[in-house]
C-alpha positions in Angstrom: -11.0 -13.0 6.9 -9.4 -15.9 9.0 -7.5 -15.6 12.4 -6.3 -18.2 14.6 -8.8 -18.9 17.7 -6.0 -19.6 19.9 -4.9 -16.2 20.1 -3.2 -15.4 23.6 -4.4 -12.1 25.4 -0.6 -11.1 26.2 0.5 -11.6 22.7 -2.3 -9.7 21.3 -1.8 -6.8 23.7 2.2 -6.7 22.8 1.3 -6.7 19.2 -1.4 -4.0 19.8 1.1 -1.6 21.4 3.7 -2.3 18.8 1.6 -1.5 15.8 0.2 1.5 17.6 3.6 2.7 18.4 4.8 2.4 14.7 2.3 4.9 13.4 3.6 7.6 15.9 7.1 6.7 14.9 6.4 7.4 11.2 5.0 10.8 12.1 7.9 11.7 14.4 10.0 13.6 11.8 7.1 15.9 10.9 6.6 19.6 11.9 3.2 20.4 13.3 2.2 22.1 9.9 2.9 18.7 8.1 0.0 17.0 10.1 -2.8 19.3 8.5 -2.2 19.8 4.8 -4.1 18.0 1.9 -2.5 18.8 -1.4 -4.8 16.4 -3.4 -8.0 14.4 -2.5 -6.0 11.1 -2.7 -3.7 12.4 0.2 -5.2 12.6 3.6 -3.5 14.8 6.4 -1.3 12.8 8.9 -3.4 14.0 11.6 -6.5 12.5 10.0 -4.8 9.0 9.7 -4.0 9.0 13.5 -7.4 10.0 14.3 -9.3 7.6 11.9 -7.2 4.4 13.0 -8.1 5.3 16.5 -11.7 5.9 15.6 -11.6 2.3 14.3 -10.7 0.6 17.6 -13.1 2.8 19.5 -16.1 2.5 17.2 -16.1 -1.1 16.3 -14.6 -2.6 19.4 -14.6 -0.5 22.7 -18.1 1.0 22.2 -19.5 -2.4 21.1 -17.9 -4.6 23.3 -16.3 -3.1 26.4 -18.5 -2.6 29.3 -18.7 1.0 30.9 -16.4 2.7 28.2 -16.8 6.1 28.0 -16.1 7.5 24.4 -13.6 10.2 24.4 -15.7 12.7 22.2 -18.4 11.6 19.9 -18.2 14.6 17.8 -14.9 13.2 16.5 -17.0 10.4 14.6 -17.8 13.0 11.8 -14.2 13.9 11.3 -12.8 10.2 11.4 -15.3 7.9 9.9 -13.8 7.3 6.3 -16.4 5.7 4.0 -18.6 3.5 6.3 -22.2 4.7 5.4 -23.5 2.3 8.3 -21.7 4.5 10.8 -23.4 7.9 9.9 -22.4 11.3 8.5 -18.8 12.0 7.8 -16.5 14.9 6.4 -16.0 14.8 2.7 -12.6 13.2 1.6 -11.7 16.3 -0.1 -12.2 18.5 3.0 -10.1 16.5 5.4 -7.4 19.3 5.0 -9.7 21.8 6.2 -9.6 20.2 9.7 -7.8 22.6 11.7 -9.8 21.5 14.7 -9.5 19.2 16.7 -6.0 20.1 16.9 -3.1 17.9 16.9 -2.7 17.3 20.7 -6.4 16.5 21.0 -5.8 13.7 18.5 -2.9 12.5 20.3 -4.7 12.6 23.6 -7.7 10.8 21.7 -5.1 8.0 20.8 -3.9 7.8 24.5 -7.5 7.5 25.7 -8.3 4.6 23.4 -5.0 2.9 24.0 -5.4 2.8 27.6 -9.1 1.7 27.4 -7.8 -1.2 24.8 -5.3 -2.4 27.2 -7.7 -2.6 30.1 -10.3 -4.4 27.6 -7.6 -6.9 26.4 -6.3 -7.5 29.9 -9.7 -8.5 31.1 -9.4 -11.8 29.0 -7.2 -14.5 30.9 -5.5 -16.9 28.1 -7.6 -17.3 25.0 -9.5 -14.6 23.2 -13.1 -15.3 22.1 -12.7 -15.8 18.4 -15.0 -12.7 17.5 -12.9 -10.3 19.7 -9.8 -11.6 18.2 -11.0 -11.2 14.7 -12.1 -7.6 15.5 -8.6 -6.6 17.0 -6.6 -8.1 14.2 -8.7 -6.4 11.5 -8.1 -3.1 13.3 -4.3 -3.9 13.4 -4.2 -4.9 9.9 -6.2 -1.9 9.1 -3.5 0.2 11.0 -0.7 -1.2 9.0 -2.5 -0.4 5.7 -2.7 3.4 7.1 0.8 3.3 8.1 1.7 2.8 4.4 -0.6 5.3 3.4 1.2 7.7 6.0 4.4 7.1 4.2 3.0 7.9 0.8 0.9 10.7 1.9 3.9 12.3 3.8 6.1 11.9 0.8 3.5 13.7 -1.3 3.0 16.5 1.1 6.8 17.1 1.4 7.5 16.0 -2.4 5.4 18.5 -3.8 6.4 21.4 -1.6 8.7 23.7 -3.6 11.4 23.4 -0.7 11.5 19.7 -1.3 12.4 19.1 2.4 13.8 15.8 3.5 11.9 13.4 5.8 15.1 12.2 7.0 18.4 13.7 6.4 20.5 10.6 5.1 22.6 10.2 1.9 21.7 7.2 -0.1 24.7 5.3 -1.8 24.5 4.9 -5.5 23.2 1.5 -6.5 25.3 -1.2 -8.5 23.8 -2.0 -11.8 21.2 -5.0 -11.6 21.8 -8.3 -13.7 20.5 -8.3 -17.0 16.8 -9.1 -17.1 15.7 -12.8 -17.7 12.5 -14.4 -17.7 11.1 -17.1 -15.4 9.1 -19.8 -17.4 5.6 -21.0 -16.3 4.1 -24.0 -18.0 0.4 -24.1 -19.1 -1.8 -25.8 -16.6 -4.3 -25.3 -13.7 -3.0 -23.2 -10.8 -4.5 -22.7 -7.4 -5.2 -19.1 -6.4 -6.1 -17.7 -3.0 -5.1 -17.8 0.6 -4.7 -21.3 2.1 -3.2 -20.6 5.5 -4.5 -20.3 8.9 -3.4 -16.8 9.8 -5.1 -13.6 9.1 -6.1 -12.8 5.4 -8.4 -10.3 3.9 -11.9 -11.5 2.6 -10.8 -10.5 -0.9 -8.0 -13.1 -0.9 -10.8 -15.8 -0.6 -12.1 -18.2 -1.6 -9.4 -20.3 -3.0 -10.2 -21.4 -6.5 -8.4 -22.7 -9.7 -7.6 -20.9 -12.7 -6.2 -22.1 -16.3 -3.2 -20.5 -17.6 -1.3 -20.8 -20.8 2.3 -20.9 -21.2 3.9 -17.7 -20.1 7.1 -15.9 -18.8 7.5 -13.2 -16.3 10.7 -11.1 -15.7 13.0 -11.9 -12.8 13.2 -8.4 -11.7 11.5 -5.0 -11.7 12.0 -2.5 -14.5 14.8 0.1 -13.6 14.8 3.8 -14.0 17.5 3.7 -16.8 15.1 1.3 -18.8 12.1 3.5 -18.2 14.2 6.7 -19.2 14.9 4.8 -22.5 11.2 4.8 -23.1 10.9 8.6 -22.4 13.8 9.4 -24.6 12.5 7.3 -27.5 9.5 9.5 -27.3 7.1 7.1 -25.5 5.0 9.9 -24.1 4.6 11.5 -27.5 3.6 8.2 -29.4 -0.2 7.3 -29.0 0.5 4.0 -30.4 1.9 2.6 -27.0 -1.1 3.9 -24.9 -4.6 2.8 -24.2 -7.2 5.4 -25.4 -7.9 6.7 -21.9 -4.2 6.5 -21.2 -3.4 8.6 -24.1 -5.7 11.4 -22.7 -4.0 11.1 -19.5 -0.5 11.2 -20.8 -1.2 14.4 -22.9 -2.2 16.3 -19.8 0.7 15.4 -17.7 2.7 18.4 -16.5 5.9 16.4 -16.6 6.2 13.5 -19.1 7.9 11.4 -16.5 7.3 9.4 -13.4 5.7 11.4 -10.4 8.4 13.2 -8.4 10.8 13.5 -11.3 12.0 17.0 -12.1 14.4 18.1 -15.0 17.2 20.5 -13.9 20.0 21.6 -16.0 19.5 18.7 -18.5 19.5 16.0 -15.6 16.7 14.0 -14.2 16.2 14.5 -10.3 13.8 12.7 -8.2 12.3 13.4 -4.8 12.9 10.8 -2.2 12.3 10.6 1.3 15.9 11.9 1.8 15.1 15.0 -0.4 15.9 15.8 -4.0 18.5 13.3 -5.5 19.6 12.7 -9.0 17.8 9.7 -10.4 19.6 6.6 -9.8 19.5 4.7 -13.0 20.0 1.2 -11.4 17.0 1.5 -9.1 13.4 0.2 -9.8 11.3 2.7 -11.4 8.5 3.9 -9.1 5.5 6.3 -8.7 4.0 5.4 -12.1 0.3 5.0 -13.2 -1.1 1.7 -14.6 -1.4 3.7 -18.0 2.4 4.4 -17.9 3.1 0.7 -16.9 0.9 -0.6 -19.9 2.4 1.7 -22.3 5.9 0.9 -21.2 5.2 -2.8 -21.7 3.6 -2.2 -25.2 6.6 -0.2 -26.3 8.9 -3.3 -25.2 6.5 -5.6 -27.1 5.4 -7.2 -23.9 2.5 -6.9 -21.4 1.7 -6.9 -17.8 1.0 -10.0 -16.0 -2.2 -10.8 -14.7 -2.8 -11.1 -11.2 -3.2 -14.9 -11.4 0.2 -15.2 -13.5 1.9 -13.1 -10.8 0.7 -15.3 -7.9 1.4 -18.6 -9.7 4.9 -17.4 -10.6 5.5 -15.8 -7.1 4.5 -19.3 -5.5 6.6 -21.4 -7.7 9.8 -19.3 -7.8 9.4 -17.7 -4.4 7.5 -19.8 -2.1 5.1 -18.6 0.7 7.8 -17.0 2.9 8.1 -13.4 3.0 11.9 -12.5 2.6 13.7 -9.8 4.4 13.4 -7.8 1.3 12.9 -4.0 1.6 9.8 -3.1 3.6 8.9 -0.3 5.9 10.6 -2.0 8.6 13.9 -1.1 7.0 13.1 2.7 7.1 14.4 3.2 3.7 11.2 4.0 2.0 12.6 3.9 -1.5 13.3 0.7 -3.8 16.6 -0.7 -3.8 18.5 -2.5 -6.3 18.5 -6.2 -7.2 22.0 -7.5 -6.2 21.4 -11.4 -5.7 20.2 -13.4 -8.8 17.7 -15.3 -6.5 16.1 -12.2 -5.2 13.0 -11.7 -7.7 12.1 -8.3 -6.2 8.4 -9.9 -6.0 7.8 -9.0 -2.2 8.7 -5.6 -1.0 10.3 -2.8 -3.2 7.2 -1.6 -5.3 3.5 -2.6 -5.8 3.4 -4.2 -9.1 0.7 -3.2 -11.7 -1.2 -6.3 -13.1 -3.5 -6.2 -16.0 -6.4 -7.7 -13.8 -9.5 -5.8 -13.0 -10.4 -5.9 -9.1 -13.2 -8.4 -8.9 -14.4 -10.9 -6.4 -13.1 -14.4 -6.3 -15.7 -17.3 -6.7 -17.7 -17.7 -3.2 -16.1 -14.4 -2.1 -17.0 -14.5 1.7 -17.7 -10.8 2.3 -17.6 -9.4 5.8 -21.0 -8.9 7.6 -22.5 -5.7 8.9 -20.5 -2.5 8.6 -17.1 -4.1 8.0 -18.7 -5.7 4.8 -18.0 -2.1 3.3 -14.2 -2.7 3.7 -13.3 -4.3 0.4 -16.5 -5.5 -1.3 -18.0 -2.2 -2.6 -14.7 -1.2 -4.2 -14.7 -4.1 -6.7 -15.5 -1.8 -9.7 -13.1 0.3 -11.9 -9.9 -0.6 -10.2 -6.9 -2.6 -11.1 -4.9 -5.1 -9.0 -1.6 -4.6 -7.6 0.6 -7.3 -6.2 3.7 -7.7 -3.9 3.9 -5.0 -1.4 6.4 -2.1 -1.4 9.2 -0.4 0.6 6.4 1.3 2.4 4.5 -2.0 3.4 5.1 -3.4 7.0 6.7 -6.9 6.5 4.3 -8.6 8.7 1.3 -7.3 6.7 2.2 -8.8 3.3 1.3 -12.2 1.8 1.8 -13.4 -1.7 -1.8 -13.5 -2.0 -2.5 -9.9 -1.0 -4.6 -8.0 -3.4 -4.0 -4.2 -3.3 -6.1 -2.1 -5.8 -6.2 1.4 -7.1 -7.7 3.4 -10.2 -5.5 3.3 -13.3 -4.3 7.0 -12.9 -3.0 6.8 -9.4 0.7 7.0 -8.7 1.5 8.4 -5.4 1.9 4.8 -4.0 5.2 3.0 -4.7 4.3 1.6 -7.8 6.4 -0.3 -10.4 6.6 -2.7 -13.5 7.2 -6.3 -14.0 7.1 -7.4 -17.8 5.4 -10.6 -19.0 5.1 -12.2 -22.2 
């Protein structure tokens, strides 16, 4: 991880307060009951997220570095430690939904206690922060932004699998215009540099910079749409084993609905749960909430494939550059993919996380964090697949073209989509 050593105290305090405020903003439309439930193991209750990201600041910064800090309640460690073996015993992930106590108000009070202590702690520094402290605070903020995305996707699952299909926000989306016909961006055979080269924050798994050799290839200039994926469904894509990996075929056979997550068939039409409630599937929007197995099967049906993460990064750098566009991120509050309207919009940053065909593995000379934070990324580098690009639930300031997300191949509650390669 890298962080500028010239971080100003006032800048960091402002950023801290802004990031922390956003987590509460995301939860603002919820009813008290929504904060507690856990429909599946992958989904954590919103109350748990609010407590965990607060525990991170208390446990790794205040207790370790703030003189005379008085912990709010050390019993909360058992509830809000996520997976840090070095930090002691913790609740099973699958049992987070059983956490009726501490109640929501206690969790909110916990946040206020830690936020007040963090402001006092940060205000003690005049001018430039010590690099070690700046790094820890920035890790905490980036970590909270990751949980903000999880808050959006977990809230969507909590509401979207409820038979009432309640809307998160009562707004009526406009029908999207048809996107341009899909074309392909050419990449020449050669040696390409992969990994983060800047001076601002990056995760350890984006390092170290290294070179890869790529053959000639092409990637699509936009994401696959709902109508294009519907063609796969109507052609019997979920019933033909020839398109699927062996493990994927077993997965497909056991799906209750042979369609992306949140799609429901009603009176012959496909409907989709969105954060605005149940809507008819908009044919022109990017397909989302699909597993790696479904993305790979669709690509095989089209006679193509998914890009490797190295092909994706090289193409993004060539055709998109390092600047993050306005795009469609959580800052926009839409929380749903939008259509391509500009030929120069490649939909590579924002919209949906894009499955690649790459296993999540360390780069050469991977600089794993030391101590308990070494558990953050490194220990998950097995049996997971890399996704790239960010989504409509990702904070804009959180994404980079080198960002490596990762999930198991069957997961689809995140905003995941498809970009074809050949």
